SEZA-92380 format. One record per residue: x, y, z of N, C-alpha, C, CB in turn. Coordinates in Angstrom, 1 decimal. Glycine has a CB too. Layout:
N
n_xx; n_yy; n_zz; ca_xx; ca_yy; ca_zz; c_xx; c_yy; c_zz; cb_xx; cb_yy; cb_zz
X; Y; Z; X; Y; Z; X; Y; Z; X; Y; Z .
...
//
This chain:
162
n_xx; n_yy; n_zz; ca_xx; ca_yy; ca_zz; c_xx; c_yy; c_zz; cb_xx; cb_yy; cb_zz
-131.8; 51.8; 92.7; -132.5; 52.9; 92.0; -132.7; 52.4; 90.5; -131.7; 54.4; 92.1 .
-133.8; 52.5; 90.0; -134.1; 52.0; 88.6; -133.6; 53.2; 87.6; -135.7; 51.8; 88.3 .
-133.0; 52.9; 86.6; -132.6; 53.7; 85.4; -133.8; 54.0; 84.5; -131.3; 53.1; 84.6 .
-133.9; 55.3; 84.2; -135.0; 55.6; 83.3; -134.5; 55.3; 81.8; -135.4; 57.0; 83.6 .
-135.5; 55.2; 80.9; -135.2; 55.1; 79.5; -134.2; 56.2; 79.1; -136.5; 55.0; 78.6 .
-134.6; 57.5; 79.4; -133.7; 58.6; 79.0; -132.5; 58.5; 79.6; -134.3; 59.9; 79.1 .
-132.3; 58.0; 80.7; -130.8; 58.0; 81.3; -130.0; 56.9; 80.7; -130.6; 57.8; 83.0 .
-130.7; 55.8; 80.4; -130.1; 54.8; 79.6; -129.7; 55.0; 78.2; -130.9; 53.6; 79.6 .
-130.6; 55.7; 77.5; -130.3; 56.3; 76.2; -129.1; 57.1; 76.2; -131.4; 57.0; 75.6 .
-129.0; 58.2; 77.2; -127.9; 59.2; 77.1; -126.6; 58.4; 77.4; -128.1; 60.5; 78.2 .
-126.6; 57.4; 78.3; -125.3; 56.7; 78.6; -125.0; 55.8; 77.6; -125.3; 56.1; 80.0 .
-125.9; 55.1; 76.9; -125.4; 53.9; 76.2; -125.5; 54.1; 74.6; -126.3; 52.7; 76.6 .
-126.1; 55.3; 74.1; -126.5; 55.4; 72.8; -125.2; 55.4; 71.9; -127.4; 56.7; 72.6 .
-124.2; 56.2; 72.3; -123.0; 56.2; 71.5; -122.3; 54.8; 71.4; -121.9; 57.3; 72.1 .
-122.2; 54.0; 72.5; -121.7; 52.8; 72.4; -122.3; 51.8; 71.6; -121.5; 52.3; 73.5 .
-123.7; 51.8; 71.6; -124.6; 51.0; 70.8; -124.4; 51.4; 69.2; -126.0; 51.3; 71.4 .
-124.2; 52.8; 69.0; -124.0; 53.1; 67.6; -122.6; 52.6; 67.2; -124.1; 54.5; 67.3 .
-121.5; 52.7; 68.0; -120.3; 52.2; 67.5; -120.4; 50.5; 67.3; -119.2; 52.5; 68.6 .
-121.0; 49.9; 68.2; -121.3; 48.4; 67.9; -122.0; 48.2; 66.7; -122.2; 47.8; 69.0 .
-123.1; 49.0; 66.4; -123.8; 48.7; 65.1; -123.0; 49.1; 63.9; -125.2; 49.5; 65.1 .
-122.2; 50.0; 64.0; -121.2; 50.4; 62.9; -120.4; 49.2; 62.7; -120.2; 51.6; 63.2 .
-119.9; 48.4; 63.7; -119.0; 47.3; 63.5; -119.8; 46.1; 62.8; -118.3; 46.8; 65.0 .
-121.1; 45.9; 63.3; -121.9; 44.9; 62.7; -122.3; 45.3; 61.2; -123.1; 44.6; 63.5 .
-122.6; 46.5; 60.9; -123.2; 46.7; 59.5; -122.1; 47.1; 58.7; -124.3; 47.7; 59.4 .
-121.1; 47.8; 59.0; -120.0; 48.4; 58.1; -120.4; 49.5; 57.5; -119.6; 47.6; 56.9 .
-121.5; 50.1; 57.9; -122.0; 51.4; 57.3; -122.7; 52.3; 58.3; -123.1; 51.2; 56.2 .
-122.1; 53.5; 58.5; -122.7; 54.4; 59.6; -124.1; 54.7; 59.4; -122.1; 55.7; 59.6 .
-124.6; 54.9; 58.2; -126.0; 55.2; 58.0; -127.0; 54.0; 58.3; -126.2; 55.6; 56.5 .
-126.6; 52.8; 57.8; -127.3; 51.6; 58.1; -127.2; 51.4; 59.7; -126.8; 50.3; 57.3 .
-126.2; 51.7; 60.4; -126.0; 51.6; 61.8; -127.0; 52.5; 62.6; -124.6; 51.9; 62.2 .
-127.2; 53.6; 62.1; -128.0; 54.6; 62.7; -129.4; 54.1; 62.6; -127.9; 56.0; 62.2 .
-129.9; 53.6; 61.5; -131.1; 53.0; 61.3; -131.4; 51.9; 62.2; -131.1; 52.5; 60.0 .
-130.4; 51.0; 62.4; -130.5; 49.8; 63.2; -130.6; 50.3; 64.7; -129.3; 48.9; 63.1 .
-129.9; 51.2; 65.2; -129.9; 51.6; 66.5; -131.2; 52.5; 66.8; -128.7; 52.4; 66.9 .
-131.6; 53.3; 65.8; -133.0; 53.8; 65.8; -134.1; 52.9; 66.0; -133.3; 54.6; 64.6 .
-134.1; 51.9; 65.2; -135.2; 50.8; 65.3; -135.1; 50.2; 66.7; -135.1; 49.7; 64.2 .
-133.9; 49.8; 67.2; -133.7; 49.1; 68.4; -134.2; 50.0; 69.5; -132.2; 48.6; 68.5 .
-133.8; 51.2; 69.5; -134.2; 52.1; 70.7; -135.7; 52.3; 70.6; -133.4; 53.7; 70.6 .
-136.4; 52.4; 69.5; -137.8; 52.4; 69.4; -138.3; 51.3; 70.1; -138.2; 52.3; 68.1 .
-137.8; 50.0; 69.8; -138.4; 48.9; 70.5; -138.1; 48.8; 72.0; -138.0; 47.6; 69.9 .
-137.0; 49.3; 72.3; -136.6; 49.5; 73.8; -137.5; 50.3; 74.5; -135.2; 50.0; 73.9 .
-137.8; 51.5; 73.9; -138.6; 52.4; 74.6; -140.0; 51.8; 74.8; -138.8; 53.7; 73.8 .
-140.5; 51.2; 73.8; -141.9; 50.6; 73.9; -142.1; 49.5; 75.1; -142.2; 49.9; 72.5 .
-141.0; 48.8; 75.3; -140.9; 47.8; 76.1; -139.8; 48.0; 77.3; -140.5; 46.7; 75.3 .
-139.8; 49.2; 77.7; -138.7; 49.6; 78.8; -139.1; 48.9; 80.0; -138.6; 51.3; 79.1 .
-140.3; 48.7; 80.4; -140.5; 48.1; 81.7; -139.9; 46.6; 81.7; -142.1; 48.0; 81.9 .
-139.9; 46.0; 80.5; -139.3; 44.7; 80.5; -137.7; 44.7; 80.6; -139.8; 43.9; 79.1 .
-137.2; 45.7; 79.7; -135.9; 45.9; 79.8; -135.2; 46.3; 81.1; -135.6; 46.9; 78.9 .
-136.0; 47.3; 81.9; -135.4; 47.8; 83.1; -135.5; 46.7; 84.2; -136.1; 49.0; 83.5 .
-136.3; 45.7; 84.1; -136.5; 44.7; 84.9; -135.4; 43.6; 84.9; -137.8; 44.1; 84.7 .
-134.8; 43.7; 83.6; -133.7; 42.5; 83.5; -132.5; 42.7; 84.3; -133.3; 42.4; 82.1 .
-131.8; 41.7; 84.4; -130.6; 41.8; 85.2; -129.6; 42.7; 84.8; -130.0; 40.6; 85.3 .
-129.4; 42.8; 83.4; -128.5; 43.6; 82.6; -129.1; 44.5; 81.5; -127.5; 42.8; 82.0 .
-129.7; 45.6; 81.7; -130.4; 46.2; 80.5; -129.5; 46.5; 79.4; -131.0; 47.6; 80.9 .
-128.2; 46.6; 79.6; -127.2; 46.8; 78.5; -127.1; 45.5; 77.6; -125.7; 47.1; 79.0 .
-127.1; 44.4; 78.2; -126.9; 43.1; 77.5; -128.3; 42.8; 76.9; -126.4; 41.9; 78.4 .
-129.3; 43.1; 77.5; -130.6; 43.0; 76.8; -130.9; 43.8; 75.5; -131.6; 43.5; 77.8 .
-130.4; 45.2; 75.6; -130.6; 45.9; 74.5; -129.6; 45.5; 73.4; -130.5; 47.3; 74.8 .
-128.5; 45.1; 73.9; -127.5; 44.6; 72.8; -128.1; 43.4; 72.0; -126.1; 44.1; 73.4 .
-128.7; 42.6; 72.8; -129.4; 41.3; 72.3; -130.3; 41.6; 71.4; -130.0; 40.4; 73.3 .
-131.2; 42.6; 71.6; -132.2; 43.2; 70.6; -131.5; 43.7; 69.4; -133.0; 44.3; 71.3 .
-130.6; 44.5; 69.5; -129.7; 45.0; 68.4; -129.2; 43.9; 67.5; -128.5; 45.9; 68.9 .
-128.6; 43.0; 68.1; -127.9; 42.0; 67.3; -129.0; 41.2; 66.7; -126.9; 41.0; 68.2 .
-130.1; 40.7; 67.4; -131.1; 40.1; 66.6; -131.7; 40.7; 65.4; -132.0; 39.8; 67.3 .
-131.9; 42.1; 65.6; -132.5; 42.9; 64.6; -131.3; 42.9; 63.3; -132.7; 44.5; 65.4 .
-130.1; 42.9; 63.7; -129.1; 43.0; 62.5; -129.2; 41.5; 61.8; -127.4; 43.3; 63.0 .
-129.1; 40.5; 62.6; -129.1; 39.1; 62.0; -130.4; 39.0; 61.1; -129.1; 38.0; 63.2 .
-131.5; 39.3; 61.6; -132.8; 39.2; 61.0; -133.2; 40.2; 59.9; -133.8; 39.4; 62.0 .
-132.4; 41.4; 59.9; -132.7; 42.5; 58.9; -132.7; 42.1; 57.4; -131.7; 43.6; 59.2 .
-131.8; 41.4; 57.0; -131.6; 41.0; 55.6; -132.4; 40.0; 55.1; -130.3; 40.6; 55.4 .
-133.2; 39.3; 56.0; -134.2; 38.2; 55.6; -135.3; 38.7; 54.9; -134.7; 37.3; 56.9 .
-135.7; 39.9; 55.1; -137.0; 40.4; 54.5; -136.6; 40.9; 53.0; -137.6; 41.7; 55.4 .
-137.5; 40.8; 52.2; -137.2; 41.2; 50.8; -137.1; 42.7; 50.8; -138.4; 40.8; 49.8 .
-137.7; 43.4; 51.7; -137.6; 44.9; 51.6; -136.3; 45.4; 51.5; -138.3; 45.6; 52.7 .
-135.5; 44.9; 52.5; -134.0; 45.3; 52.5; -133.3; 45.0; 51.2; -133.2; 44.6; 53.6 .
-133.6; 43.9; 50.6; -132.9; 43.6; 49.3; -133.4; 44.5; 48.1; -133.1; 42.2; 48.9 .
-134.5; 45.1; 48.1; -135.1; 46.0; 47.2; -134.5; 47.4; 47.5; -136.6; 46.0; 47.3 .
-134.5; 47.8; 48.6; -134.0; 49.2; 48.9; -132.6; 49.6; 49.2; -134.6; 49.6; 49.9 .
-131.9; 48.8; 49.8; -130.5; 49.1; 50.0; -129.7; 48.7; 48.8; -130.1; 48.4; 51.1 .
-129.1; 49.8; 48.3; -128.2; 49.6; 47.1; -126.9; 50.1; 47.5; -128.8; 50.4; 45.9 .
-125.9; 49.2; 47.0; -124.4; 49.5; 47.3; -123.7; 48.9; 46.1; -123.9; 48.8; 48.7 .
-122.8; 49.8; 45.7; -121.8; 49.2; 44.7; -120.8; 48.2; 45.2; -120.9; 50.3; 44.0 .
-120.3; 47.3; 44.5; -119.2; 46.4; 44.9; -118.1; 47.2; 45.2; -118.7; 45.4; 43.7 .
-117.2; 47.0; 46.3; -116.1; 47.7; 46.6; -115.1; 47.5; 45.5; -115.5; 47.3; 48.0 .
-114.3; 48.5; 45.2; -113.1; 48.4; 44.4; -112.2; 47.5; 44.7; -112.5; 49.7; 44.4 .
-111.6; 46.7; 43.7; -110.5; 45.7; 44.2; -109.4; 46.6; 44.8; -109.8; 44.8; 42.8 .
-108.6; 45.9; 45.7; -107.5; 46.6; 46.5; -106.2; 46.2; 45.7; -107.5; 46.2; 48.1 .
-105.6; 47.3; 45.5; -104.2; 47.2; 44.8; -103.1; 47.6; 45.9; -104.0; 48.1; 43.4 .
-102.2; 46.6; 46.0; -101.2; 46.9; 46.9; -100.3; 47.9; 46.6; -100.4; 45.8; 47.0 .
-99.9; 48.8; 47.5; -98.9; 49.9; 47.3; -98.0; 50.0; 48.5; -99.6; 51.4; 47.1 .
-97.2; 51.0; 48.5; -96.4; 51.2; 49.6; -97.1; 51.5; 50.8; -95.5; 52.1; 49.3 .
-96.4; 51.4; 52.0; -97.2; 51.4; 53.2; -97.4; 52.9; 53.7; -96.5; 50.6; 54.4 .
-98.4; 53.4; 53.2; -98.9; 54.9; 53.5; -100.4; 54.7; 54.1; -98.8; 55.9; 52.1 .
-100.8; 55.9; 54.3; -102.2; 56.0; 54.8; -103.1; 55.5; 53.8; -102.5; 57.5; 55.1 .
-102.9; 55.7; 52.5; -103.8; 55.2; 51.6; -103.9; 53.7; 51.5; -103.5; 55.7; 50.3 .
-102.8; 53.1; 51.6; -102.7; 51.6; 51.6; -103.4; 51.0; 52.9; -101.1; 51.1; 51.6 .
-103.2; 51.6; 54.1; -103.7; 51.3; 55.2; -105.3; 51.4; 55.2; -103.0; 52.1; 56.4 .
-105.8; 52.4; 54.6; -107.2; 52.6; 54.4; -107.7; 51.5; 53.3; -107.5; 54.2; 53.9 .
-107.0; 51.3; 52.4; -107.5; 50.3; 51.4; -107.5; 48.9; 52.1; -106.6; 50.3; 50.0 .
-106.6; 48.6; 52.9; -106.5; 47.2; 53.7; -107.8; 47.2; 54.6; -105.1; 47.0; 54.6 .
-108.0; 48.4; 55.3; -109.3; 48.3; 56.2; -110.5; 48.3; 55.4; -109.4; 49.5; 57.1 .
-110.5; 48.8; 54.2; -111.8; 48.6; 53.4; -111.9; 47.2; 52.9; -111.8; 49.6; 52.1 .
-110.7; 46.6; 52.6; -110.7; 45.2; 52.2; -111.2; 44.3; 53.3; -109.2; 44.8; 51.8 .
-110.7; 44.4; 54.5; -111.4; 43.7; 55.8; -112.7; 43.9; 55.9; -110.8; 44.2; 57.0 .
-113.3; 45.1; 55.8; -114.6; 45.6; 55.9; -115.6; 44.7; 54.9; -114.5; 47.2; 55.5 .
-114.9; 44.6; 53.6; -115.6; 43.9; 52.5; -115.6; 42.3; 52.9; -114.7; 44.1; 51.1 .
-114.4; 41.9; 53.4; -114.5; 40.4; 53.8; -115.4; 40.0; 54.9; -113.1; 39.8; 54.2 .
-115.4; 41.1; 55.9; -116.5; 40.8; 57.1; -117.9; 40.8; 56.5; -116.4; 42.0; 58.2 .
-118.1; 41.8; 55.5; -119.5; 41.8; 55.0; -119.9; 40.4; 54.3; -119.7; 43.0; 53.9 .
-118.9; 39.9; 53.7; -119.2; 38.5; 53.0; -119.5; 37.3; 53.9; -118.1; 38.1; 52.2 .
-119.2; 37.6; 55.3; -119.5; 36.3; 56.1; -121.0; 36.4; 56.5; -118.6; 36.2; 57.4 .
-121.5; 35.2; 56.9; -122.8; 35.0; 57.3; -123.0; 36.0; 58.6; -123.1; 33.3; 57.5 .
-124.3; 36.5; 58.6; -124.5; 37.5; 59.8; -124.2; 37.0; 61.1; -125.9; 38.0; 59.9 .
-124.6; 35.7; 61.4; -124.2; 35.1; 62.7; -122.8; 35.0; 63.1; -124.8; 33.8; 62.9 .
-121.9; 34.6; 62.0; -120.6; 34.6; 62.2; -120.0; 36.1; 62.4; -120.0; 34.0; 61.0 .
-120.4; 36.9; 61.7; -120.0; 38.3; 61.7; -120.3; 38.9; 63.1; -120.7; 39.2; 60.6 .
-121.5; 38.6; 63.6; -122.0; 39.2; 64.9; -121.1; 38.6; 66.0; -123.6; 38.9; 65.3 .
-120.8; 37.2; 65.9; -120.1; 36.5; 66.9; -118.6; 37.2; 66.9; -120.1; 34.9; 66.6 .
-118.0; 37.3; 65.8; -116.7; 38.1; 65.7; -116.6; 39.4; 66.2; -116.3; 38.2; 64.4 .
-117.7; 40.2; 66.0; -117.8; 41.5; 66.5; -117.9; 41.5; 68.0; -118.9; 42.2; 65.8 .
-118.8; 40.7; 68.4; -118.9; 40.6; 69.9; -117.6; 40.2; 70.7; -120.1; 39.7; 70.3 .
-117.0; 39.2; 70.1; -115.7; 38.7; 70.7; -114.6; 39.8; 70.5; -115.2; 37.2; 70.0 .
-114.2; 40.3; 69.3; -113.1; 40.9; 69.1; -113.3; 42.5; 69.3; -112.6; 40.5; 67.7 .
-114.5; 43.0; 69.2; -114.6; 44.5; 69.3; -115.4; 44.9; 70.7; -115.5; 45.2; 68.1 .
-116.3; 44.0; 70.9; -117.0; 44.1; 72.3; -116.2; 43.4; 73.4; -118.5; 43.5; 72.2 .
-115.3; 42.5; 73.1; -114.5; 41.8; 74.0; -115.3; 40.9; 75.1; -113.7; 42.9; 74.6 .
-116.3; 40.3; 74.6; -117.3; 39.5; 75.4; -116.7; 38.1; 75.4; -118.8; 39.5; 74.7 .
-116.9; 37.4; 76.6; -116.7; 36.0; 76.6; -117.7; 35.1; 75.9; -116.8; 35.6; 78.0 .
-117.3; 33.8; 75.7; -118.3; 33.1; 74.9; -119.8; 33.0; 75.5; -117.7; 31.8; 74.8 .
-119.8; 33.0; 76.8; -121.1; 32.8; 77.6; -122.0; 33.9; 77.4; -120.8; 32.5; 79.1 .
-121.4; 35.1; 77.3; -122.2; 36.3; 77.0; -122.7; 36.5; 75.7; -121.6; 37.4; 77.4 .
-121.7; 36.0; 74.7; -121.9; 36.1; 73.3; -123.2; 35.1; 72.9; -120.5; 35.8; 72.6 .
-123.1; 33.9; 73.7; -124.1; 32.9; 73.5; -125.4; 33.5; 73.9; -123.9; 31.7; 74.3 .
-125.5; 34.2; 75.1; -126.8; 34.7; 75.6; -127.2; 35.8; 74.6; -126.7; 35.3; 77.3 .
-126.4; 36.6; 74.0; -126.9; 37.6; 73.1; -127.4; 37.0; 71.6; -125.8; 38.6; 72.9 .
-126.7; 36.0; 71.3; -127.2; 35.3; 69.9; -128.2; 34.3; 70.1; -126.0; 34.6; 69.2 .
-128.3; 33.9; 71.5; -129.5; 33.0; 71.6; -129.1; 31.6; 71.2; -130.6; 33.4; 70.7 .
-128.0; 31.2; 71.5; -127.3; 29.9; 71.1; -126.5; 29.2; 72.3; -126.2; 30.1; 69.9 .
-126.0; 27.9; 71.9; -125.1; 27.4; 72.9; -123.6; 28.0; 72.7; -125.1; 25.8; 72.7 .
-122.7; 27.7; 73.8; -121.5; 28.3; 73.8; -120.7; 27.5; 72.7; -120.8; 28.3; 75.2 .
-121.0; 26.2; 72.4; -120.2; 25.6; 71.4; -120.5; 26.1; 70.0; -120.5; 24.2; 71.5 .
-121.8; 26.6; 69.9; -122.0; 27.2; 68.6; -121.3; 28.6; 68.4; -123.4; 27.3; 68.4 .
-121.2; 29.3; 69.4; -120.5; 30.6; 69.3; -119.1; 30.3; 69.0; -120.5; 31.4; 70.6 .
-118.4; 29.3; 69.6; -117.1; 29.0; 69.3; -116.9; 28.6; 67.8; -116.5; 28.0; 70.2 .
-117.8; 27.7; 67.4; -117.8; 27.2; 66.0; -118.0; 28.3; 65.0; -118.9; 26.1; 65.8 .
-118.9; 29.3; 65.2; -119.2; 30.5; 64.3; -117.9; 31.4; 64.4; -120.5; 31.3; 64.8 .
-117.2; 31.5; 65.6; -116.0; 32.3; 65.6; -114.9; 31.6; 64.7; -115.3; 32.4; 67.1 .
-114.7; 30.4; 65.0; -113.8; 29.6; 64.3; -113.9; 29.6; 62.9; -113.8; 28.3; 64.6 .
-115.2; 29.4; 62.3; -115.5; 29.2; 60.9; -115.2; 30.7; 60.3; -117.1; 28.7; 60.7 .
-115.7; 31.7; 61.0; -115.5; 33.1; 60.5; -114.0; 33.4; 60.3; -116.0; 34.0; 61.5 .
-113.3; 33.1; 61.3; -111.9; 33.3; 61.2; -111.3; 32.6; 60.0; -111.2; 32.9; 62.3 .
-111.7; 31.3; 60.0; -111.2; 30.4; 58.7; -111.5; 31.1; 57.5; -111.9; 28.9; 58.7 .
-112.7; 31.6; 57.3; -113.1; 32.1; 56.0; -112.3; 33.4; 55.7; -114.7; 32.5; 56.0 .
-112.0; 34.3; 56.7; -111.4; 35.4; 56.5; -109.9; 35.1; 56.2; -111.6; 36.3; 57.6 .
-109.3; 34.1; 56.9; -107.9; 33.7; 56.7; -107.8; 33.1; 55.2; -107.4; 32.7; 57.8 .
-108.8; 32.3; 54.8; -108.7; 31.7; 53.5; -108.8; 33.0; 52.3; -110.0; 30.5; 53.3 .
-109.6; 33.8; 52.6; -109.7; 35.0; 51.7; -108.4; 35.9; 51.6; -110.7; 35.9; 52.3 .
-107.8; 36.1; 52.8; -106.6; 36.9; 52.9; -105.5; 36.0; 52.2; -106.3; 37.3; 54.3 .
-105.3; 34.8; 52.5; -104.3; 34.0; 51.9; -104.5; 34.0; 50.3; -104.2; 32.6; 52.6 .
-105.7; 33.8; 49.8; -106.1; 33.8; 48.5; -105.7; 34.9; 47.7; -107.5; 33.6; 48.4 .
-105.9; 36.1; 48.4; -105.7; 37.5; 47.8; -104.3; 37.7; 47.6; -106.3; 38.6; 48.7 .
-103.4; 37.2; 48.4; -101.9; 37.4; 48.3; -101.2; 36.7; 47.3; -101.3; 37.1; 49.4 .
//
């Protein structure tokens, strides 16, 4: 039995939003990204519904929109954010844990979008290389390289900061 757009949206919207938050690092930007994705999905639902895996198809649309979104000058002109405050080490309390989490978000935000998407798909979505390659539209070797380079960059920043 074919799933309708409404049924798909009801069952997958919260998971897509969580994934988008991991990609963007910002709940408001993630909501915009999911909204734009779901608009495109609705307009082309006949194509999505006929795919082998509608969930993977929609995740690919969302990922591509994330990677492409910063290339247009419109985003650079409208999206305003302050640089994160530098993290100061303190005792291991909730504030320190929050600061560390913010630092990791800042480090992830500094990665190229393709590397960041590959890391989120691997470590947050727990997808194998083959599925990540399908979503990103690249070879499995490129996925492995992106993940390796992303982790190397994160390690270098973490070591440098200590």
